[in-house]
N, C-alpha and C positions, 0 to 999 in steps of 0.2 A: 543524438540529442544530448546536449550538455545537461548537467544537474540543474543549472539555473533555468534552462528552457523547460526541463521536465517539471520543475516546481511551478513555473508560470502556466504550463499546460494544465496541470492538475487544478490550480486555482481557477483558471478560465472555465474548465468543464464544470467545476463545482458551482461557479457563479451562474453559468448557463442553466444548470439543473434547477437551481432555485428560482430562476427568472422565468421558468416555464418552457424552455427550449432545450431539452436534453440533447446533447450533441453525440454522446456515445452511450453504449449499454453499460449496465452495472458491472458486467464482467470486464469490459474494457477499462472502466474506471479503476476497478480492482487491480488490473494488470499494471496500470500506471503506478498505482499506490505501491504495489509489490516491488516494482522496479526501483522506485525512489527509496523504499525501505532497504533494499539490497545495496544500493550505491551510496546512500547517505542517511543512515539510520537516525542521525541526530537532526534531521531537517526540521525546522520549526513548522513547516507546512503539515507534517505528519501529526504534530501536536495541535495544530490550529483547526484542521478540518473536523467539523462536528462539535467543536467547542464554542464557547461564547465569543472567541476571537475571530470567528469567520465573518462577523458582521451581521449575522442573522439572529441576533439575540432579541429581536422584537417579538410581538405576540402573534405575528402571522408571517407566512411565506408567500410572497407574490399575491397578497390579497386573501389567501386562504389561512384559516386558523391553524396553529400548530397543535399536534397531538402526539402522545407517546404510544409506542407499540406495546402490545400485550407481551410479546416476546421480542427481544432485540433482533433486528435483521442483520446478522453478521455476514461475512463473506465465506466462500467455500475454499477448502483445499483444492488444488488443481493438479491434474496430471496431463502433461502435454504430449506424452508418448506412452508406449506400452510398458517401458521399463519403470516409469514413474507410477503407473497404475499397479503393476505387479508388486512394487515395493509397498504401496499402501495396503493392498490386499493381504500381503504376507504379514504385515504388522498387525492387522486386525484379526487374522485367522478366522474369517467368516465361513460358515458352511453354505451360505447362499447369498445372492445379491439381488436387490430390487433395483431395476434400471428404468429411468424415465428420460424423456427428452429434456435437454437443457434449452429452455425457451429464450429467444433473443428479443426481449422487450423491456418493460419497466415493471419493477416489483411493486406489489400492492398488498396491503393487509385489510381485510374486511373484519370489522368488530361487531359482535352480536351480544345483546343482552336479552335473556329470556326469549330467545328465538327471533328477535327482531334486529334487523340491520340498523345500527345507530351511527356508524362511522366507517369511512374508508380512508386509509392513510398511506401516503407514498413512502418510499424507503427513507428519504431524507438522509440523515447522518447515521442511520442504523438504530438509533434510539428514539428520535423524534422526527416526524415527517409532516407533510402538509395534509390537512383534512380536506379532501376534494370530493366529499360525498355527493354534492349536487351533480357533479359530472359523472361519477361512477354509477349512479342509479340508472343512467341512460345506456350503459354499456351492455353488450350481450354477455351471457354467462354469469351474470350477477343475480344471486338469489336474495330477494328482499326479506323473506320471512321463512323460517324453518318450521318443520312440523312438530317441534318439541321445544320445551323451555330450556334451551341450550345457551350457555354463555361462554364465549371464547373468541378465538380468531381463526380466520381462514386466509391462507396466503396463496397468491397466484401471480401471474405475469400478464400485464396488459400488452396485447399484440395487435397489429393490423394485418389482416389477411392480404395476400398478394393481389387478389382480384380487386379489392377495394383501393389499394395503392395505385394500381394501373388505371382505374376508372377516374380517380379524383385527386390523387396527391403526388403525382410524378414530379412536381416542383420541389418536393423534399428528396434528399439524397437516397433515402431508403425507408422501409416500413418502420424501423425502430425510431428514426428521427421524427417521422410523422406522428407516431403514437405518443412519443414523449411530449411533443408540442401540444397536441390536441387535449390530452388528459388534464392539462393545467390551464386551459383557456378560461379566463374569467367569465366569459359569456356562455361557456359550455357547448359552443358550437362544434359539431363534429364528433362529440363523445359517443354518439350512437354508432359511429363507424368503427368503434374499437371493441375488442373482445377480451374478457378475462378468462384465462385458463388456469385452473386451480391445481395445486399439488400438495398442499400441507394444511393441517388444522391442529388446533390445540385448545383443549377445554380449560377454562380458567379455574385454577385451584385444584385440578385433578389430573396429575401426571399419568394416571393409569387408565384414563378414558380411552385412549388409543394405545394398544399394546404392540401392534404391528403396522408396517407401512401399507401393506395390501388392504388391511381392514380400514385404514384411514381413507384410502382412495375409493374403496367401495362405498363408504359412508358419504363421501362428497358426491359421488355419482348418483347415488340413490336419492339425494336431495336436490338434484337438478343442476349441479355445478358442471361446467365443462372441465374435463380433467385431462392431464397429460397422459398419453399412453404409457402403460407400465408392463414390464416383463420381469419374470423371476428366473435367474440362472444359478446353477450350482457351482460353477467354476469360473475363475478369472478368464480362462481361455474362451469360454462361451461369451463372456461380456465383450471381449476384444473382437470376436467374430461378428457379433451384433453391431458393434461400432462401425466396423468396415462396411457392413451391409447398409446401415442407415446413412453413412457418409455418401454412399453412391446414390441413394434414393432421396436425399433431403431436398434437392431442387424441385422435386415433384410434390412436396408437402405444401399445404395451403398457407403456412406461415414459416417464419425463420427460426431455425435452431442452430446452435454453434457447438453442439456436443451432446453428451449424455450426463445425467446425474446418477451416480451409483450410491446406494444406501445399504446400511445394515437393515435386514428385514424387521428386526426388533426395534421398536421405537424407544429411544432414550430421550425423554423430554428435557432432562438436564443438559444433555449434550447439545441440543438444539438452541439452548439459551447462551451458549458460548459465542464469543466474537467470531471464532472460526471452528465450527463443529468438527469433531474428529471422525465421526462414524458415517460420513458421507463425503463424496469427492466429485468435482466436476471433471469429467473425462473428455477433454477437448478433442475436436477433430484436428487432423493435420493442418499445418499452416497453409492458407491459401497463397498462391504465388501469382505474380504477374511479370510480364516482360516489357522492358522499356529501353530507352537509349540514354546513356549518360552524356549530358551536354556540357557540364562544367563542374568545378569543385569550388565550394566556399570553405574557408577555414574559420571555424568558430573558435573564438578566443575566450577562455575562462581561466582567470589567474595567469599562471605561467604557461598553460597548456594550449596547444593548437590542435583542434579536432576537425578532420575532413568531413564535409557534408556533401553528398552527391546531388546535383541538380539534374533532374531527369525529365523526359517528356511526360506530360500528365498521363496517368494511368489509373483505372478504377481497380481498387483492391479492398476487399472486405467492406464494401459499402461506401467507401469514400474515394475522393480523387487525391492521388499522391503525386507530389511534385518534388519532394526532397526526401533523401534517405541517408541514414547513417553509414559511415565507413570506418568508424572507430579510430584508426591510426594509420601511419604510413606503411607499417608492415602488412596490413590488410590489402592495401593498394598493390604493393609489390607481389604479394603472394598470389593474387588473382591475375596478375599481368594486365591490370586495368588501364584503359586509355580513354580519353575523351572520344566519344563516338561508339564505344563498345555497347553491344546489346547486353543488358544485365537482368538478372533475376531479382525481383523485389519481394520480400516477405514482410509481414507485420509481426514483430515479436510481441507476445502477449496480445496479439490482434490489434495493436494500437501504435506501436513504434516502428515506422518503416525502416528497413535495413536492406542494403545491397548484399545479397547472399553469394553471388558469384556471376561469372560470365556464362552466357549460353554455350553449351557444349559444342554446338556447330561452329560458333565463332572461335572457340579455343582451338579447334582442329584447323580451322582456316588460318589462324594466326601462326600455327606451328608449321604449316605447309607453304613454303615460299611460292609455289606455283599457283596456289589458290588464294593467297593472302589478299585481303581487300586493298583497294587503292590507297596509297599513302595520303591522298587528299581527304580520306574519310576518317582516319584515325590520327589522334594527336597525343603526344606524351603529356602526362600530368606533371605540372610543375609544383614541387613541394617547396614551401617557403624556406629560406635559409637565413633570413635576418628578421629580428623582432621589429614589427612596425611601429612600436612605441619608443624603444630606447636604442635601436640600431645594433644590438648585440647579436652575434652569430647564434642561431638556434642550434640546440642539440637534438639530433635525430637518433633516438635510441630504438627506433623501430616500433616498439609498443607505445612509444610516447614521443611527441615532438614538443619541445618546450624551450623557453627563454631561461638561461642559467643565471642571468644577472639578478642577484638578490636585491638590488636597489631599483629594479625596473618599476616605474610608476604603476603600471598595470597590475603587477604582482602585489605591490604594497596596498593598493586600493582594494584589491580582492580580499586581502587578509583582514582589513578593517571591516569590510562587509560581512565576512565570515564570522568574525568575533561578535558583531551585533546580532547576527542570525542565530548562532549557537546559544548565546546567552539570552536571546529573545528580549533585547532591550527595547521596550515600547517607545514609540515616537522617534527613534533613531533610524530613519529610513535611508535607503540607498541614495536618494536625491540629496539629502542633507549631508551625508558622508562625502558624496562627490564634491559638493560645494566647498566643504571644509578642506578637502584634499587639494582641490584645484587652487585654492588660495594659499596653500602651503601651511595651513594651520595644524593639520594632523598628518603624520607620516607613519606612525607606528601605533600599536594598540594603546600603549601607556599614555599617548598624547590625549586620548579621549578623556582621561581622568583629570586633565588640567583645564578643561573647558569651563568657562564662567558664563553666567546668565547675561551679563552686560554685553559681551561680544556676540553671543548667539542671537540676541534680540535684534541686531542690525541686519541679519540675513533675511532674504526674501521670504515673505509670508510667515514670519516668526513672531516678533513682538515679545514683550516681557513674559506674558502668561505661557506661551508655547515654549519659550526658551527655558523657563523655570521647570516645566514638565520634563523636557529633555535632560537637563542637568540632574534633576532629582532621580530620574530613572537610571541614568548612568552611574550616579554616585551612591545609590542605595546599596548598603553592604550586602554582599552575597557570599554564601558558602557553597562552593561547587565541588563536584568530584574531580579527582585527578584526571580521568579520561576525558571529561568535558573540557577541562582547562587546556589540555594538549590539543584536542580537536579544534578548539577555538582559534589556534594560531595558524590554521590553514596550511599545514605541512601536506604537500601534494598526496592525495589519496589516503591520508591517515585520519580516519574519523573516530567517533566514539567507540564503535564496535571493535575495531582493531586495538584501540588503546585499552579496552576492557580485557582483551586477551593478554596484552602485555602486562597490565597491572596484576592480573590473575596469576601470572608466571613469577611474581615476586618483585617486578620492577615497578613498584607502586608509589614511589616518591620521586621528586625531581632529582635529588642527589643520586639515587640508585639508577634511575634511567640514564642520566648523563654519564655515569660511570660504566654503563654497559657498552660492550663492543658490538659491532655489527654481527659478528659470529655468534655471540651469545643470544642476541635477539632473533637471529635467523633460526636458531634451534627451537624457538617457540612454535608449537603446532599451528599451521595455517598462515605463517608469515613468509618465510623464504628470504633469499639473499637480497633481492631488489627492495622489498619493503623495509627490511632491516636497515639497509644502507640509507634509504630515504629518511627514516626516523633519525638516524645519527646525524645526517647532514642538516635536517630541518631543525634539530635541537641546537646545533651549533649556530645556525643562522638566526634563530630567534632568542638565543640565550639572554642577551641584554634586555630585550623587550619583556620577556617573561619575568625576569627579576624585578624590573621597574614596576610592572603591574602588581606583583605581590607586595612590593615595598610600600605602595600607597595605602595599604590597610583596608581598602574597600573590598577587594577580592581576597578570599581566603579559601584554602583547600580543606575539604571535609576531613576530620580526624579519622584515621584508620582505627578500626576496632579489632580486638582479638576475639573473633566470633567463637573460637574454641572454648572460651571461658563463660560464654553466655548460657543462660538456663535451657534454651531450646536447641542448643548445638547438637547436630546429629539427628534431629527430629524432622520429619517431613509430613506435610498435610496436603490433602486433596479435598476440594469442596464439590458438592453436587447439590443442585437446587439453590433456592434463594435463602438468604439470611434475613431475619426479621429486625435485628438490632443494629445492623451496620451493613455497608456495602461490602461485597466480597473483596474489593481492592483494599479496603481499610483493614479487613481481617488479615489479608496477606501481608500488608505493610507491618502490622504489629508482630506477626510471626518472624519476619525478617529482622525486625528490631531486636528481637530476643535470640537471634542467631539461628533460627530454623529456616527451612526451605519449603517451597510450595511446588506442587506438581499438578499438571492438568489432567492426568489420568491415573487410574489405579494400577500400580506396578509393584513387582516384588520388592520388598524392603521399605515400602511406605509405612509410616508410623500410624497415621490416623486418617480415616475417611470421615469427613464432617457432613452430616445431612440431617434435615429435619424430618425425614421419612426413613428412619433406620430399618423399619420392618418391610419396606416395599420390595418388590421383586425386580428392581431396576438392575441393569447389567453391571453397574458399578458396585452395587451392594452385593450381588452374587459373587462377583470376582473378589471383592474384599474378604468375604466369608471364606471362599475357597483358599485364599492365600493366608488366612489367619490374621488379617489386619484389623485393628481395633476400629469399630464403627461407633462414633459418638455424635450426639445431637448438639444443637447450638448452645443449650444450657451448659452441658458438660464442657464444651469448648471454651465458653466464657469463664467458667470456673477455673479451667486450666490456665487461661491467660492471666486471670487475676492473681492466681497463686504464683505464677512465674514472674509477673511484673513486680509483685511484692518482694520476691526473693532477689530480683535484679536491683531493687532500690536499696537493699540492705548492705 
């Protein structure tokens, strides 16, 4: 799957989620998100999901009112194998582990005030979801009234039991899809066929109400909630053995699970408020596999690169029908000895992205044995493109990449324009308009965008003076951007903002310095290597004139580099736990960085300050900070510190 396809898939799933027909589980959506974050950290899709720009900034979602969660519903750390899990367990050094089923359904939060259920909110963007209370009150496992005046939230997963799916909903691909659709039906029909299984709870304003995970589950069970089975183990090895056991038995369970959730037995409420809590992890089952037959290869074109996509006989895998699977590059095809007609093993990376993992072992043995080899009529060699379909230039087959080397290839130039608009998130300048401008020959390089005028744009299809004025205004609004963002916007193959941050951090943080660097010097930067370094050098040479022209127009400027060593908080680090009253945590962290300080997500040796409004609590962070001799300050002291340092910085 190309990056563009990945972005489109994420947006499609997000739109389906809000329209009441969830197509994938939360975990699968997270896997897509993580894949895009890894491959293109500067994607505007990552910034748009959950923000006002998703298009869901109205007062309801699919007819249901919007509501905020009591505690944000973040995503979990994930371990796909034993090595990943061991690494997490070693990092936390826990003496015990609480283990629960990882339910494969739809997340939900029940909100109570003085013991009465007042609201039920879907996951949504993690901060705000849809208030679907009228449907939820019909579900099994939902407690409408508690036996005490308790205010807080209960979290769980809405699932459909296998027997219900077989009896009524086989038209849906699986239990998860059926549950996602029913829970958001406007007429509430079918909600009684769903069950909420609860696994977490939080008392409003009282982080110490639950001190252990086992006490939390017991509290839920005593009050009539259906709960996820829980076990306590003393070693990581015991957890792994339990995972193996449950993986073999899960087909006999009444509902779907796709792994285990492993937690610190001690509840850390502040950790649970993080976007990605550190003290729990989703320990996934091994990837499900399926066997199919490769029928054809399609070559997906993105910019200069050609990526092979395998067309296979339809096969059921992880609850969906798969017809296409990634092959990455020509080297993968050669390494496997792949041919059209080969029987192939298909897996889903992150349980969502289909990939051809290899050829069936029996077929490989057959292939290597001339006396047993299949008939030549059943296997055909794969033809790898040799010429660019747009400009006719001979393609370069580097094994790990097949690409058009023509720097003037129209497809390559168009992709760069699209990338620039995407990285800078230029509103109103969409792919369709860029394509029209390009096809008419009006724009060929990034700097051409800054010469567009309202009068000429107004003549384009569905534009007019008002729309044209918006486009030009958005393009020509002065922007100060960072050096890594600037370079990433010029679509140098595989060079995104994350890589450029490494390069800038190594001292090549201005255009003159970067242009003067040799491939050997760049290759010496940790995490780059020879190929990436040469790609940067070649890309800079190719885009030099266009970069200079963009900077010359005065609209785009590079953020001035600061000497952080001379700033008042240089060398100081801060970690926050719990909520702040006067500002958002992100705002506090931004001010710290402005003054040259750094922020950390956990209490570690060398930390300067732990900031908390409950400095006397027995939370794990407070205990660890005290043991390490780290200063623990409250919000008032933190604000006084900021005020003093800001005053010093202005002098």
